[in-house]
C-alpha positions, 0 to 999 in steps of 0.5 A: 248085882252092881258093878263094883267097878263103878261104885270103888271111890263113890262117895254116898251121904245116907240121911235117916234117923233110924239106926237099923236103916242107916246100919243096912244102908252102910252095910249094903254100901260099903260091901260094894265099895262105896264110901258112906258117910251117916246122918241120923237127922237132916240138919246134919245131912246138909252140913256133911253134903257141904263139907264132903260134896257127896256123889249122891244123897240117900234121903229119908222125907221125915226126920227130925231137925229138918225134915227131906223137903226143907234138905232139898229146898237147901240143896237146891239153893246152893249152887255147889250142891244143886246138882247132887242127885237125891234119892228120896227114901220114903214110906210116907203116902203122896210120893207123886205130889212130893216127886212133882213138888220137889222135882225128885227123880227117885224114889225109893219106897219103904221098905225096898229091896237091895236090888232096888236100891242098887239100881236106883243108885246106878241110875242116879249115877249115871244120869249125873256124869258128864255126858 
């Protein structure tokens, strides 16, 4: 399990259109001390990212209003958000193509386990810390 010391005060934006996935991630992350904000679609996710400046974003690939690709493009164009680590959550095929085209470094293929979630999350947060 993750170190709670590393997670306290860290803001995580969870963007997924499936309510059960959002609820699961909110519970798992808040139990470890993360501050969690939820978005049910890509448009809301982008708006919340601009308002809250999260430390990391868990982004579903297939969502209404704006899909993961559209959100990623908008994030990468925004000077204040382009460096925020994005963990792509997907059940889609073609993950290799997605990661190469969009420069996504972290991917959680659905369904993923809690251990994979925290290992990936901690890796993304560590990579974003100043050297």
